[in-house]
Residue, then its C-alpha position, 0 to 999 in steps of 0.5 A: q391258975v396258968q397266969l402271965v403279968e407282961s411289965g416294963g412298956g413305956l414311951v420311949q424316944p427312937g433309938g432308945s431301949l426298954r426291958l420287958s419281963c413276965a412273970g408266969s405263976g400256975f405252971t412249972f416255968s421251967n418246963y415251957a419255952m416261952s416267946w414273945h409276941r406283938q400287936a399294933p394297931e390294925k395288924e395281926r399279932e405276930l411272933v417277935a421272939a422265943i426261947r426254949s426251956t431245955d437248951r435256951n435256944t432263940k429264934y426272932s422274927d427278921s424286923v427285931k433281929g439283932r435289935f432284941t435280946i429274949s432272955r429267961d430266968n427260970a429260979n424267978n418265973t420270968v422271961f425277959l425282952q430287951m429292946n435296943s434301938l427302937k424304932p417308931e414301928d416297934t409300937a404295939v402291946y407286947y405279950c408273952v405266952r408258953g411256947y416256942s413255934g405255936p400253937f400257943p396255948g394260953p392263957w395270954g397276959q394282959g399285954t404291955q404297952v410300948t410306945v416309941s415316938s419322938 
């Protein structure tokens, strides 16, 4: 069955960096666009970044543009999110899922917590 497992979250100070990973299995990873989303407490889940499967075109939300970079390694069925210059407002649970612009077919992974705090 389709499975997505996120990792790499943690506690980081403002201005710091983290690299998130998402390992996919149970489907042909290279055929799918992939995206990262996040959900902060009491807020709706939002799309953060997405990458296509073929031309590897990417897009970002305005709130992370210039600070976050999405990339993928099809040989290892993994998508990454490099997060630099982190801000407290980046604190959220981060999820990966298949898809670029929606709808986003599940299943969703369990997410990885990112906390930006001094």
